[in-house]
C-alpha positions, 0 to 999 in steps of 0.5 A: 518528475517522471510520468506515472506509469499506470499499470492495472494490478493483476491477481497473481496465479497460484504458481506466482503466489507460491514463488512470492511466498518462497522468495519472501521467506528467503529475503525477509530474514536476510534484510535485517538493518542493512542500508543496502541489500545486495543481490547476485545472480546464481545463474550468471556468476559473471553478472555484477551484484545489484545493490538495492536500497534497504527501503526498496527491499522492504517494499519488495518484501511487502509486495511479495507478502501481498502476492503470496496471499493472492492479492493484486498490488499497485504502487502509487507514488506518495506525491501523485494526485489521484482522481476521485475514482482512484481515491474512492477505490483505495478507500473502498467507498463509492465515488459519490461518497468520496465527493461528499467527503471532499466537499465536507473538507474531510480530505484536502483536494484541489480542482483542475478545471472541474476535476478534483485531484487528491494527493496520495499522501493526504488520502493515506493520512485520512485512511490511517486516521480512520483506522485509528478511530475504528481501533479506538472505538473497538477497544472502547466496545471491548472494555465496555463488554468486559465491564458489564461481564460479556 
């Protein structure tokens, strides 16, 4: 497995956000159900056509969408292990809160010496479950409000 390049995400400038929006609007409708996405340079006709897996093209469209909204983007491989600070940042909670959750076994982790490591896939599974629980609770509140006529 190759080492993970850790790049600090940068907030896109307004010009970059505009280019991201325009590029997304061109790419998204063309992707469809293709297995590969072919890109050809318009500046250099003699350059070979680039073949990109459709899954990578869909990811690129998601990245462009986030950038068009002015959001910084960071890609983390699913099998990567995160530090407690990186995991806390992804969940938007404090590191001590995350450590308490780990000790309560809410999220699987392993120890490397004295350091805790959390697999990205485990963290994202927890995050998806948390979101599902929140949506269910909200739906229950909405149903209750409708029941009592609010």
